C-alpha positions as CSV (number, residue, x, y, z in Angstrom):
1,X,56.1,0.7,-19.9
2,X,52.4,0.7,-19.1
3,X,50.6,-1.3,-16.5
4,X,49.6,-4.1,-18.8
5,X,53.2,-4.5,-20.1
6,X,54.5,-4.7,-16.5
7,X,52.0,-7.4,-15.6
8,X,52.9,-9.4,-18.7
9,X,56.5,-8.9,-17.8
10,X,56.0,-10.5,-14.4
11,X,54.3,-13.5,-15.9
12,X,57.0,-13.9,-18.5
13,X,59.8,-13.6,-15.9
14,X,58.0,-16.1,-13.6
15,X,57.5,-18.6,-16.5
16,X,61.2,-18.3,-17.5
17,X,62.5,-18.9,-14.0
18,X,60.2,-21.9,-13.5
19,X,61.4,-23.4,-16.7
20,X,65.0,-23.0,-15.7
21,X,64.2,-24.3,-12.2
22,X,62.5,-27.4,-13.6
23,X,65.7,-28.4,-15.3
24,X,67.9,-27.6,-12.4
25,X,66.1,-28.7,-9.2
26,X,63.6,-31.4,-10.2
27,X,66.0,-34.1,-9.0
28,X,66.5,-32.4,-5.6
29,X,62.7,-32.1,-5.2
30,X,62.3,-35.8,-5.9
31,X,65.0,-36.6,-3.4
32,X,63.4,-34.3,-0.8
33,X,60.0,-35.9,-1.4
34,X,61.5,-39.4,-0.9
35,X,63.3,-38.3,2.3
36,X,60.2,-36.7,3.8
37,X,58.0,-39.7,2.9
38,X,60.5,-42.1,4.5
39,X,60.5,-39.9,7.7
40,X,56.7,-40.0,7.8
41,X,56.6,-43.7,7.3
42,X,59.1,-44.1,10.1
43,X,56.7,-42.3,12.6
44,X,58.6,-39.0,12.1
45,X,57.2,-35.5,11.6
46,X,58.2,-32.5,9.6
47,X,59.1,-29.2,11.3
48,X,59.2,-26.1,9.1
49,X,60.4,-22.6,9.5
50,X,61.2,-19.3,7.7
51,X,60.7,-15.6,7.9
52,X,58.2,-13.3,6.2
53,X,57.0,-14.9,3.0
54,X,59.0,-17.9,3.9
55,X,57.1,-18.2,7.2
56,X,53.9,-18.2,5.2
57,X,55.3,-20.9,3.0
58,X,56.2,-23.0,6.0
59,X,52.7,-22.6,7.3
60,X,51.2,-23.4,3.9
61,X,53.3,-26.6,3.7
62,X,52.4,-27.8,7.2
63,X,48.7,-27.1,6.6
64,X,48.7,-29.2,3.4
65,X,50.1,-32.1,5.3
66,X,48.0,-31.8,8.5
67,X,44.8,-31.3,6.7
68,X,44.9,-32.5,3.1
69,X,46.5,-31.6,-0.3
70,X,44.6,-32.9,-3.3
71,X,43.3,-36.3,-2.0
72,X,41.4,-37.4,1.1
73,X,43.7,-39.0,3.7
74,X,44.4,-38.9,7.4
75,X,46.4,-35.9,8.6
76,X,50.2,-36.2,8.5
77,X,52.4,-34.9,11.4
78,X,53.8,-31.5,10.4
79,X,54.3,-28.3,12.4
80,X,55.3,-24.8,11.3
81,X,57.5,-23.3,14.0
82,X,56.4,-19.8,13.0
83,X,52.9,-19.8,14.4
84,X,53.0,-19.7,18.2
85,X,53.3,-16.0,19.1
86,X,53.8,-16.7,22.8
87,X,56.7,-19.0,22.1
88,X,58.2,-16.8,19.5
89,X,58.0,-13.6,21.6
90,X,59.2,-15.3,24.8
91,X,62.3,-16.7,23.1
92,X,63.0,-13.4,21.4
93,X,62.6,-11.5,24.7
94,X,64.5,-13.9,27.0
95,X,67.2,-15.0,24.5
96,X,67.4,-13.7,21.0
97,X,65.3,-13.6,17.8
98,X,68.0,-15.7,16.2
99,X,67.0,-18.6,18.6
100,X,63.2,-18.7,17.9
101,X,63.4,-21.8,15.7
102,X,66.5,-23.6,17.1
103,X,65.0,-23.7,20.7
104,X,61.8,-25.2,19.3
105,X,63.8,-27.8,17.2
106,X,65.8,-28.8,20.2
107,X,62.6,-29.2,22.3
108,X,60.4,-30.9,19.6
109,X,62.7,-32.5,17.1
110,X,64.2,-36.0,17.1
111,X,65.3,-38.5,14.5
112,X,63.7,-39.4,12.1
113,X,62.1,-36.0,11.9
114,X,62.9,-33.6,9.1
115,X,63.5,-29.9,9.3
116,X,62.2,-27.9,6.3
117,X,64.1,-24.5,6.4
118,X,63.0,-21.9,3.9
119,X,65.1,-18.7,3.1
120,X,65.2,-17.0,-0.3
121,X,68.7,-15.7,0.4
122,X,69.9,-18.7,2.4
123,X,71.2,-16.2,5.0
124,X,68.5,-16.1,7.7
125,X,70.3,-16.5,10.9
126,X,67.4,-18.1,12.8
127,X,67.0,-20.7,10.0
128,X,70.8,-21.4,10.0
129,X,70.6,-22.0,13.8
130,X,67.6,-24.3,13.3
131,X,69.7,-26.3,10.9
132,X,72.4,-26.7,13.5
133,X,69.9,-27.7,16.1
134,X,68.4,-30.2,13.8
135,X,71.8,-31.8,13.3
136,X,72.3,-31.9,17.0
137,X,69.0,-33.9,17.2
138,X,70.1,-36.3,14.4
139,X,67.5,-34.9,12.1
140,X,67.8,-34.6,8.3
141,X,67.3,-31.2,6.7
142,X,65.6,-30.0,3.5
143,X,65.9,-26.4,2.5
144,X,64.4,-24.1,0.0
145,X,66.8,-21.4,-1.0
146,X,67.7,-19.2,-3.9
147,X,70.5,-17.0,-5.3
148,X,73.9,-18.6,-4.3
149,X,72.4,-20.6,-1.4
150,X,73.8,-18.1,1.2
151,X,75.4,-19.2,4.4
152,X,73.1,-22.2,4.6
153,X,75.0,-23.8,1.7
154,X,77.9,-24.5,4.1
155,X,75.8,-26.1,6.8
156,X,74.5,-29.3,5.1
157,X,75.5,-32.8,6.2
158,X,75.3,-36.0,4.2
159,X,71.7,-36.9,3.6
160,X,70.4,-33.3,3.6
161,X,68.7,-31.9,0.5
162,X,69.0,-28.3,-0.7
163,X,66.5,-27.1,-3.3
164,X,68.1,-23.9,-4.6
165,X,66.1,-21.9,-7.0
166,X,68.3,-20.5,-9.8
167,X,67.2,-16.9,-9.5
168,X,68.1,-13.7,-7.8
169,X,64.8,-11.8,-7.4
170,X,63.0,-12.6,-4.1
171,X,59.5,-12.7,-5.8
172,X,60.6,-15.2,-8.4
173,X,62.3,-17.4,-5.8
174,X,59.2,-17.4,-3.7
175,X,57.0,-18.3,-6.7
176,X,59.1,-21.3,-7.4
177,X,59.1,-22.2,-3.7
178,X,55.4,-22.5,-3.8
179,X,55.5,-24.9,-6.8
180,X,58.2,-26.9,-4.9
181,X,55.9,-27.1,-1.8
182,X,53.1,-28.4,-4.0
183,X,55.4,-30.9,-5.6
184,X,56.6,-32.2,-2.2
185,X,53.0,-32.6,-1.0
186,X,52.1,-34.5,-4.2
187,X,55.2,-36.8,-3.9
188,X,54.4,-37.5,-0.2
189,X,50.7,-38.3,-0.9
190,X,51.7,-40.5,-3.9
191,X,54.3,-42.4,-1.9
192,X,52.1,-42.9,1.1
193,X,48.8,-43.5,-0.6
194,X,49.7,-44.7,-4.1
195,X,49.1,-43.0,-7.5
C-alpha cells in the first residue's frame, strides 16, 4: 500500500466510525449537553480531565467554554484539571499519580458541578478515581470513552452520562471525541443563548 492509499484509508476509516457513532451515541450526546447546560444555568461549573490526547481534549473543551465556541458570549465556568503543573507534580510526588484529578475534584467540585472524564479505554485509574470523588461531592459525571467502556463502565450512578464511541482504535475514538466535544459546546451555547 502506498502513502496515498494509507492516507485515504485513514479518512475512510474515520468516516465509517463517525457514521456508526452518529447512530449509536447521538442520544447520549444530547443528554450530556442537557445535563451540562442545566448545571451551568444552576451556577455550576464543568471540571474536565484525561491523560495524553484526552488531556488535550479536556483542555480544548474548557477553552471553548471559557472563551467562546462559534458565537460571541460571556465566558462559561469550566476548568481542565490537567493544566496546573505545580498541582499535578505535587500530588504525584506526595501521594500518587492516580490521585492527581480526584484531589482536585474534592477541593474544587460541588453540586451542581459536572465532571467530564475522558479516557479512550475507560481504564485510566486517575479518571476512575476522579469519578468516585465527583460522586462523593454529589456531582454528576459525563464521560467520553471507547471500546467496551473499560472499568469506568461500572462506576456510573443514576443521572450520569457515558458517551462510548463504538470503536477499538485509539485514533478513531479520539477523532469522534473531538466531534462530541464540538457537539456539546454547540448544545450548551444553543441552550443558554438560543438558536
